[in-house]
LUMZAKE-211301 format. One record per residue (C-alpha): x negated, y negated, z; residue number from 0; residue in three letters. Coordinates in Angstrom, 2 decimals, decimal comma, m for minus. Layout:
<nunus>
px: X	py: Y	pz: Z	lomar: NUM	tordren: ALA;
...
</nunus>
This chain:
<nunus>
px: m11,26	py: 14,33	pz: 3,67	lomar: 0	tordren: UNK;
px: m13,65	py: 12,19	pz: 2,10	lomar: 1	tordren: UNK;
px: m17,31	py: 12,83	pz: 1,61	lomar: 2	tordren: UNK;
px: m20,47	py: 11,08	pz: 2,79	lomar: 3	tordren: UNK;
px: m20,70	py: 9,51	pz: m0,61	lomar: 4	tordren: UNK;
px: m17,02	py: 8,58	pz: m0,64	lomar: 5	tordren: UNK;
px: m16,61	py: 7,33	pz: 2,69	lomar: 6	tordren: UNK;
px: m20,00	py: 4,87	pz: 2,14	lomar: 7	tordren: UNK;
px: m18,53	py: 3,57	pz: m1,07	lomar: 8	tordren: UNK;
px: m15,64	py: 3,01	pz: 0,83	lomar: 9	tordren: UNK;
px: m16,96	py: 1,13	pz: 3,44	lomar: 10	tordren: UNK;
px: m19,45	py: m1,08	pz: 1,21	lomar: 11	tordren: UNK;
px: m16,32	py: m2,34	pz: m0,73	lomar: 12	tordren: UNK;
px: m14,48	py: m4,08	pz: 2,76	lomar: 13	tordren: UNK;
px: m15,57	py: m7,77	pz: 2,54	lomar: 14	tordren: UNK;
px: m16,57	py: m7,46	pz: 6,37	lomar: 15	tordren: UNK;
px: m19,40	py: m4,54	pz: 5,90	lomar: 16	tordren: UNK;
px: m20,62	py: m6,06	pz: 2,40	lomar: 17	tordren: UNK;
px: m23,91	py: m8,11	pz: 3,13	lomar: 18	tordren: UNK;
px: m25,01	py: m5,11	pz: 5,58	lomar: 19	tordren: UNK;
px: m27,83	py: m2,66	pz: 4,63	lomar: 20	tordren: UNK;
px: m26,96	py: 0,69	pz: 3,28	lomar: 21	tordren: UNK;
px: m28,90	py: 2,83	pz: 5,96	lomar: 22	tordren: UNK;
px: m26,19	py: 1,25	pz: 8,79	lomar: 23	tordren: UNK;
px: m23,31	py: 1,59	pz: 6,58	lomar: 24	tordren: UNK;
px: m24,12	py: 4,93	pz: 6,23	lomar: 25	tordren: UNK;
px: m24,16	py: 5,64	pz: 10,11	lomar: 26	tordren: UNK;
px: m21,21	py: 3,12	pz: 10,46	lomar: 27	tordren: UNK;
px: m19,34	py: 5,15	pz: 8,20	lomar: 28	tordren: UNK;
px: m19,83	py: 8,62	pz: 9,46	lomar: 29	tordren: UNK;
px: m18,89	py: 7,73	pz: 13,18	lomar: 30	tordren: UNK;
px: m15,52	py: 6,29	pz: 11,84	lomar: 31	tordren: UNK;
px: m12,56	py: 8,83	pz: 12,37	lomar: 32	tordren: UNK;
px: m10,16	py: 9,63	pz: 9,39	lomar: 33	tordren: UNK;
px: m6,29	py: 9,65	pz: 9,65	lomar: 34	tordren: UNK;
px: m3,70	py: 10,88	pz: 7,67	lomar: 35	tordren: UNK;
px: m0,28	py: 9,39	pz: 7,60	lomar: 36	tordren: UNK;
px: 3,01	py: 10,20	pz: 5,92	lomar: 37	tordren: UNK;
px: 5,48	py: 8,03	pz: 4,08	lomar: 38	tordren: UNK;
px: 7,43	py: 5,37	pz: 5,90	lomar: 39	tordren: UNK;
px: 5,23	py: 6,29	pz: 8,97	lomar: 40	tordren: UNK;
px: 4,11	py: 3,37	pz: 11,00	lomar: 41	tordren: UNK;
px: 0,59	py: 2,78	pz: 11,66	lomar: 42	tordren: UNK;
px: 0,57	py: m0,18	pz: 13,68	lomar: 43	tordren: UNK;
px: 3,65	py: m1,48	pz: 15,88	lomar: 44	tordren: UNK;
px: 4,08	py: m5,21	pz: 16,15	lomar: 45	tordren: UNK;
px: 4,10	py: m6,24	pz: 20,43	lomar: 46	tordren: UNK;
px: 1,90	py: m3,00	pz: 21,07	lomar: 47	tordren: UNK;
px: m1,87	py: m3,25	pz: 22,16	lomar: 48	tordren: UNK;
px: m4,10	py: m1,81	pz: 19,65	lomar: 49	tordren: UNK;
px: m8,57	py: m1,74	pz: 19,33	lomar: 50	tordren: UNK;
px: m8,88	py: m0,24	pz: 15,92	lomar: 51	tordren: UNK;
px: m9,52	py: m1,74	pz: 12,63	lomar: 52	tordren: UNK;
px: m7,91	py: 0,32	pz: 9,68	lomar: 53	tordren: UNK;
px: m9,50	py: 0,84	pz: 6,01	lomar: 54	tordren: UNK;
px: m6,91	py: 2,10	pz: 3,46	lomar: 55	tordren: UNK;
px: m8,61	py: 5,55	pz: 1,71	lomar: 56	tordren: UNK;
px: m6,03	py: 6,51	pz: m0,18	lomar: 57	tordren: UNK;
px: m2,37	py: 5,64	pz: m0,75	lomar: 58	tordren: UNK;
px: m0,69	py: 2,33	pz: 0,22	lomar: 59	tordren: UNK;
px: 0,52	py: 0,59	pz: 3,15	lomar: 60	tordren: UNK;
px: 2,74	py: m2,77	pz: 3,74	lomar: 61	tordren: UNK;
px: 2,34	py: m5,21	pz: 6,50	lomar: 62	tordren: UNK;
px: 5,41	py: m6,46	pz: 8,07	lomar: 63	tordren: UNK;
px: 7,48	py: m8,34	pz: 10,54	lomar: 64	tordren: UNK;
px: 10,47	py: m6,70	pz: 11,18	lomar: 65	tordren: UNK;
px: 12,06	py: m6,45	pz: 7,69	lomar: 66	tordren: UNK;
px: 10,41	py: m9,22	pz: 6,40	lomar: 67	tordren: UNK;
px: 7,21	py: m7,88	pz: 4,67	lomar: 68	tordren: UNK;
px: 4,08	py: m10,26	pz: 4,27	lomar: 69	tordren: UNK;
px: 1,57	py: m8,11	pz: 1,95	lomar: 70	tordren: UNK;
px: 0,75	py: m4,85	pz: 0,44	lomar: 71	tordren: UNK;
px: m2,54	py: m3,13	pz: 0,72	lomar: 72	tordren: UNK;
px: m4,01	py: m0,58	pz: m1,12	lomar: 73	tordren: UNK;
px: m7,43	py: 1,24	pz: m1,04	lomar: 74	tordren: UNK;
px: m10,49	py: m0,67	pz: 0,22	lomar: 75	tordren: UNK;
px: m7,98	py: m2,99	pz: 1,79	lomar: 76	tordren: UNK;
px: m8,19	py: m3,17	pz: 5,70	lomar: 77	tordren: UNK;
px: m5,71	py: m4,05	pz: 8,58	lomar: 78	tordren: UNK;
px: m5,53	py: m4,30	pz: 12,57	lomar: 79	tordren: UNK;
px: m9,07	py: m6,12	pz: 12,61	lomar: 80	tordren: UNK;
px: m7,67	py: m9,00	pz: 15,03	lomar: 81	tordren: UNK;
px: m7,23	py: m6,31	pz: 17,74	lomar: 82	tordren: UNK;
px: m10,87	py: m5,95	pz: 17,87	lomar: 83	tordren: UNK;
px: m11,42	py: m8,91	pz: 19,37	lomar: 84	tordren: UNK;
px: m9,06	py: m10,02	pz: 21,63	lomar: 85	tordren: UNK;
px: m6,41	py: m8,50	pz: 24,11	lomar: 86	tordren: UNK;
px: m3,66	py: m9,64	pz: 22,45	lomar: 87	tordren: UNK;
px: m0,73	py: m7,71	pz: 21,10	lomar: 88	tordren: UNK;
px: m0,39	py: m6,60	pz: 17,61	lomar: 89	tordren: UNK;
px: 1,12	py: m9,29	pz: 15,30	lomar: 90	tordren: UNK;
px: 2,77	py: m7,49	pz: 12,68	lomar: 91	tordren: UNK;
px: 3,62	py: m3,69	pz: 12,22	lomar: 92	tordren: UNK;
px: 2,00	py: m1,48	pz: 9,06	lomar: 93	tordren: UNK;
px: 3,87	py: 1,51	pz: 7,53	lomar: 94	tordren: UNK;
px: 3,00	py: 3,80	pz: 4,78	lomar: 95	tordren: UNK;
px: 4,85	py: 3,68	pz: 1,74	lomar: 96	tordren: UNK;
px: 3,17	py: 6,92	pz: 0,54	lomar: 97	tordren: UNK;
px: 0,89	py: 9,47	pz: 1,89	lomar: 98	tordren: UNK;
px: m1,93	py: 7,38	pz: 3,58	lomar: 99	tordren: UNK;
px: m5,48	py: 8,15	pz: 4,39	lomar: 100	tordren: UNK;
px: m7,38	py: 5,59	pz: 6,52	lomar: 101	tordren: UNK;
px: m10,87	py: 5,68	pz: 8,29	lomar: 102	tordren: UNK;
px: m10,73	py: 4,28	pz: 11,60	lomar: 103	tordren: UNK;
px: m13,15	py: 2,22	pz: 13,37	lomar: 104	tordren: UNK;
px: m12,46	py: 1,22	pz: 17,10	lomar: 105	tordren: UNK;
px: m13,43	py: m1,63	pz: 19,27	lomar: 106	tordren: UNK;
px: m16,34	py: 0,08	pz: 20,87	lomar: 107	tordren: UNK;
px: m17,72	py: 1,41	pz: 17,62	lomar: 108	tordren: UNK;
px: m17,77	py: m2,59	pz: 16,60	lomar: 109	tordren: UNK;
px: m18,88	py: m3,74	pz: 19,66	lomar: 110	tordren: UNK;
px: m22,14	py: m0,94	pz: 18,89	lomar: 111	tordren: UNK;
px: m22,46	py: m2,07	pz: 15,48	lomar: 112	tordren: UNK;
px: m22,60	py: m5,83	pz: 16,30	lomar: 113	tordren: UNK;
px: m25,28	py: m5,24	pz: 19,02	lomar: 114	tordren: UNK;
px: m27,36	py: m3,73	pz: 16,30	lomar: 115	tordren: UNK;
px: m26,75	py: m6,13	pz: 13,63	lomar: 116	tordren: UNK;
px: m25,16	py: m9,29	pz: 14,73	lomar: 117	tordren: UNK;
px: m24,31	py: m10,32	pz: 10,91	lomar: 118	tordren: UNK;
px: m21,42	py: m8,17	pz: 10,96	lomar: 119	tordren: UNK;
px: m19,61	py: m10,90	pz: 13,54	lomar: 120	tordren: UNK;
px: m20,07	py: m13,82	pz: 11,13	lomar: 121	tordren: UNK;
px: m18,58	py: m11,76	pz: 7,82	lomar: 122	tordren: UNK;
px: m15,53	py: m11,08	pz: 10,30	lomar: 123	tordren: UNK;
px: m15,19	py: m14,52	pz: 11,26	lomar: 124	tordren: UNK;
px: m15,48	py: m15,69	pz: 7,53	lomar: 125	tordren: UNK;
px: m12,73	py: m12,70	pz: 6,75	lomar: 126	tordren: UNK;
px: m10,76	py: m14,00	pz: 9,13	lomar: 127	tordren: UNK;
px: m10,81	py: m17,71	pz: 8,29	lomar: 128	tordren: UNK;
px: m9,93	py: m16,99	pz: 5,11	lomar: 129	tordren: UNK;
px: m6,89	py: m15,29	pz: 5,31	lomar: 130	tordren: UNK;
px: m5,86	py: m17,96	pz: 7,84	lomar: 131	tordren: UNK;
px: m6,55	py: m20,42	pz: 5,22	lomar: 132	tordren: UNK;
px: m4,55	py: m18,52	pz: 2,66	lomar: 133	tordren: UNK;
px: m1,29	py: m18,63	pz: 5,17	lomar: 134	tordren: UNK;
px: m1,78	py: m22,09	pz: 5,78	lomar: 135	tordren: UNK;
px: m1,69	py: m22,68	pz: 2,17	lomar: 136	tordren: UNK;
px: 1,22	py: m20,22	pz: 1,30	lomar: 137	tordren: UNK;
px: 3,16	py: m21,38	pz: 4,42	lomar: 138	tordren: UNK;
px: 2,49	py: m25,53	pz: 2,98	lomar: 139	tordren: UNK;
px: 3,68	py: m24,42	pz: m0,61	lomar: 140	tordren: UNK;
px: 6,72	py: m23,25	pz: 0,92	lomar: 141	tordren: UNK;
px: 7,57	py: m25,99	pz: 3,20	lomar: 142	tordren: UNK;
px: 6,98	py: m28,14	pz: 0,14	lomar: 143	tordren: UNK;
px: 9,67	py: m25,96	pz: m1,87	lomar: 144	tordren: UNK;
px: 11,91	py: m26,34	pz: 1,27	lomar: 145	tordren: UNK;
px: 11,80	py: m30,29	pz: 0,79	lomar: 146	tordren: UNK;
px: 12,50	py: m29,95	pz: m2,67	lomar: 147	tordren: UNK;
px: 15,28	py: m27,84	pz: m1,93	lomar: 148	tordren: UNK;
px: 16,72	py: m30,25	pz: 0,69	lomar: 149	tordren: UNK;
px: 16,23	py: m33,29	pz: m1,32	lomar: 150	tordren: UNK;
px: 18,69	py: m31,69	pz: m4,12	lomar: 151	tordren: UNK;
px: 20,98	py: m30,68	pz: m1,48	lomar: 152	tordren: UNK;
px: 21,34	py: m34,15	pz: m0,12	lomar: 153	tordren: UNK;
px: 21,76	py: m35,53	pz: m3,85	lomar: 154	tordren: UNK;
px: 24,58	py: m32,79	pz: m4,06	lomar: 155	tordren: UNK;
px: 26,10	py: m33,61	pz: m0,96	lomar: 156	tordren: UNK;
px: 25,97	py: m37,32	pz: m1,18	lomar: 157	tordren: UNK;
px: 28,98	py: m39,16	pz: m1,92	lomar: 158	tordren: UNK;
px: 29,07	py: m42,34	pz: m3,07	lomar: 159	tordren: UNK;
px: 30,94	py: m45,15	pz: m0,34	lomar: 160	tordren: UNK;
px: 34,14	py: m46,97	pz: m1,79	lomar: 161	tordren: UNK;
px: 33,72	py: m50,08	pz: m2,65	lomar: 162	tordren: UNK;
px: 34,09	py: m52,87	pz: 0,07	lomar: 163	tordren: UNK;
px: 37,39	py: m54,14	pz: m0,06	lomar: 164	tordren: UNK;
px: 36,96	py: m57,98	pz: m0,96	lomar: 165	tordren: UNK;
px: 37,47	py: m60,06	pz: 2,30	lomar: 166	tordren: UNK;
px: 40,83	py: m61,85	pz: 2,39	lomar: 167	tordren: UNK;
px: 40,90	py: m65,60	pz: 2,78	lomar: 168	tordren: UNK;
</nunus>
């Protein structure tokens, strides 16, 4: 279990909360639940409804779609934020890679926090936009790599056409 000071330091380090006043962060950190997950335990399942954001307090998790790992997250990283704003199913699964402790912020807790401090909504929008830009950059890079590989493959399998036979006169 984290003490109040450790909770404050952890929440203060999360980008979406960095611009908030300490008195608000203390209150926010104190209302968050703490959950422990064992190694290989699924925290979030893709496709299921969710209404909570998780902050990794200890340990490491992986975000994945099926067997495809997208990213590993450590202490201070967060996940699940999209479900706080829409009613859509989770877009990926998250599994603990080792014993992991997380602070959990529910949608209701966040909405109450936004009512008190609207700036938190702008911070979250900035973070989500940054994540989308990073994913777009990665997708463009992969698309470029695939284009290069396709070009090389096309060159390797291209067979020079046989010379045309001369027309008979």
